[in-house]
N, C-alpha and C positions, 0 to 999 in steps of 0.2 A: 129307268137309265140310272144309274149312280153318280151324284154330283164329285167332281173331281176339283181341285182346286190349283190354279195355274200359279208359278209363281210370280207372275205379274198381277195378279187378280187384286194386290191393293191398291195397283193405281189405273187400272185398265179399265174399271169399271164394270166388272161383271160380276155375279151374284156374291151381296157380301154373306162371309161366313157366319154358319149360326153355332155350330157344332166342332168343338174342337178336342181330340184325344191329345193330352199333353202327358208326355213322358216327363217325369221328375225324376230320373236314376235311379240308384240306387240305395239312396238314403241319405247319404250328407248333402247338405242344401247346395254348397257350392260347386258339387256337379249337375248342378242344374244346367240347361243352355241359356242362352239370353233370348232366345225364341219362347221356351218356356215363361221365361219370369216376363215378358210382355203380356203373354195373353191372360196369366195370372193376374197381373193387374189392372187389365183392360175388360177383361168378361164380364158380361153383365153379371153372370152365376158360376158359382164356382159348386163342384158336383163332383162327392167322395165316396166310394165305398166303405164299409166298414162291417165290422162282427156286431149284432147287438149290444148297446149297452158299451160300445168301448168305441173311440175315436181312431178313425182311419190313419194308418201309418202314412200313408201319402199326404192327406192332411195336415199331419204336423212337420212333415217335412216343409211344406208350403210354410207354415209359422216364420220362417226365417225371411220372409220378404213381403206377409201380408196378416195384418191381425184378424183374429176370428169378428165374423159380421154374419150374425143369423140372419138377418134380412137379406143376405145375399145367396148364403149357402145351403145347399140342397144334399141331405144324407140321404146313402141309398146302402140301407142295413141287410146283410144277407139274412135270408129265415133260417138255413141252417148251415154249416160248417163242418165240423168233424162229427156233427151226431150220428150222420149215415153216410155211407160209401158212395162215391160216384157210380151209375148205372144201376143203382137201388131205386125203387119208385118211390120212398121216404126223403130221397134227394135231390132226383132227378124231376120230378112234377113241381115240388115248391119251389128250386130253383129256377125250371122256366117259366113259371106262373111270375116271380119277381121280374123279370128281364121283361116281361111284356109288360107288367104294371108300369116299371121304370121308364121304360120308352116312352111310353105314353105321357108319363107324367112330364117327360122332357119335350115332348112333342110340342106338349101344351105351350110351354116355355117358349119355345122356338116358334110357334104359329104367333104367338104374341110381340115375336120381335127381339127376343132377347137371346143373346149369345151364350154358350154354355161350355166351359171349361173343364172337361172332364180329370180329374187328376189320376196318374196312373204312376202305381210303384216301376220303376226299369221303363221299358219301353210299349209303348199301348199294341204294340202287334206283336208281343213275344209272351206269349202265354199270360196275357191279359184279359181282367172280366170287360174292359169297356169293350171287346172285341164283338160281343155279346149285344151289346146295343149298339155298334156300330154297324152290325149285321140288319139291325132292325130299320135304323134310323138315316144312315148314308145315302139309300135309294130316294129319300125324302126330305133331305133338308143340305145344304152346301158344309161340305166337310173339311177339316184339315187336320194331319196327322203330324205333331211335333214330336220327331222322333228324342228315344232317351237314352241315356248310357245305360245298355241292362244290368242285372245284378249277377250274372256270371262274369260280365267285363271287370266290375268293382270288387270283385272277388279274387280273379286270379292278378289282378294288381297288388292288392294288399297284401296277397299269398307269396307274392314274387316268383310267380309259377307261370314261365311263356309257356300256354298253352298248344302251339300247332308249330313245327320246326318243318323247315324245307316243304316234302310233300306230304307230310302229316294229315291226316283226315279225319275230323273230330265228328263226335257223334254228340248230340243232344238228349238226354232220356230223363222222363218224367218217372219218379221215383214208384209210381201206382202201376207199373206195367207189370205183369207177374215175375216169380224170379227167374223160372226159366228163360224168357224173352229178355229180360235183363240182362244174365248171362251169356247169352246167343250176338244179342247186339254188341254186349263188352269186347266179348271175345274176338270182332270184327271189323275193331277200331282201334286208331293209332290214340286218339287222345279222346277224353270225355268228362260231359258235366252231367251228371245229375240232381236235378232238381225235386222240388213238391217231396223232400226228404219225410219230416214228421214223424209218425209212428212207422213209415215205411222204413226208418232208418236199418234194422236186425235184417230185414230181406237184403237190401242193399249190400250189405257187407258181405251176407252169404252169395251175393251174385258176383260181387271182385272177387271173391275169394277162389271162386269156382274160374273164373275169367284169368286167373293168375294176376291180378291187380291192386289187391290190397295194397300194398307195398309202396305203390305209387301214390296211392289215393291220398288227396288232402281234403280235411272237412275244414269249410269255409261257414261260419253264424254271422248275421249280421254286418257283412262286410261294411266299411266305410260307414257304419252307426257306431253310435255308443255301445259299449258292451259287446263289442266285436271280440270273435274267438277266432282263432286259425291253429289248426295243429293237424300232422298226421293224423289220419283215420284211426290208425292203428294204434296210437296212444290215448282216443278217446275211451274213455272206460265204462263210460255208459251209454244208452242207445235213445235218449232223450234230445230232440231236435226240433226247434223251433218252425214255425213258417218261412221265416229267410234263413234259411240253412242251405247248403249243396255241398257236394263233394265233385271235386275235380279230380281230372287224371290227365297229367302232361303230359305230351307227348314225346318221343325220344327221338325225332328225325335227325334227317343230315342238319348238321353244324359246320360250320365251316369257319 
C-alpha cells in the first residue's frame, strides 16, 4: 500500500507525515510556496542532493529562510554526474546503488520518528531525483508532495514568452533523446520546452533546424537566478549550456 496524505490529515489524527518532497521552485527564493517554507522550518531533517564536493542548488535556495545546521542536514552526493552517459553501466549501476543506499539511510531516520524534508529544484515530480527515493520509500512511510513552480514556468515568465495560445499542444522533451527523435517530435508539436541541455545543445540546435523551428527558439539559462541569461538561440554564439538551461519554442496558436 502506498501512503497518501489527505488534506485534513494535520487535524484528523491520521498518520504523521514523515517524508516530504519539497519543491523549491526555479531558483529565486521568493518563488517558494508558503507550504514549502513551513516544511523547511519544521522538519527534523533537511535532505538535499548535490554533486560531490559541491553544495546543492536547492539547499542554497533555502538559505534565504534557514541557516546551515550540520546536525540537522543530510547531504546526498551523486557518485557520478557527467562522467558517464545515462544507459551505460558506468552510470546506471552506481546511480541505482546510490538511490538504494540513500533510501535506506533515510528510512533509518524515519523509523526513529524523524520527519525529512527532501529539497527539490522546481517540482518534485517533474524530472526530479526525489522521485527515485519516493518510489522506494512512499509505500513504507507517510509521504507528502509539496508542489513547486517548475523551472520551465520560471523560464517563460522571465523570457516574456507565452508558451501556448488557443489550442496549441506543448511537448516537453529531454535533450538526451536522439537527434532524429527530437526532430520528429518537434515537427509534430505546436510549442516545446527542451530540457537537459548541457552537452546536448549542438544536437538540439540541429533538431530544431531540421524541424524548421530554430528561428522561434529561445535559450534561457538559470531562469530567476543570479547570472540569468535569456536570448534567441540563434544569437547564442557557443554551444556551452549548464544544467539549469533550457530551450523554449513558443506556440503561435489562436489569438483574440
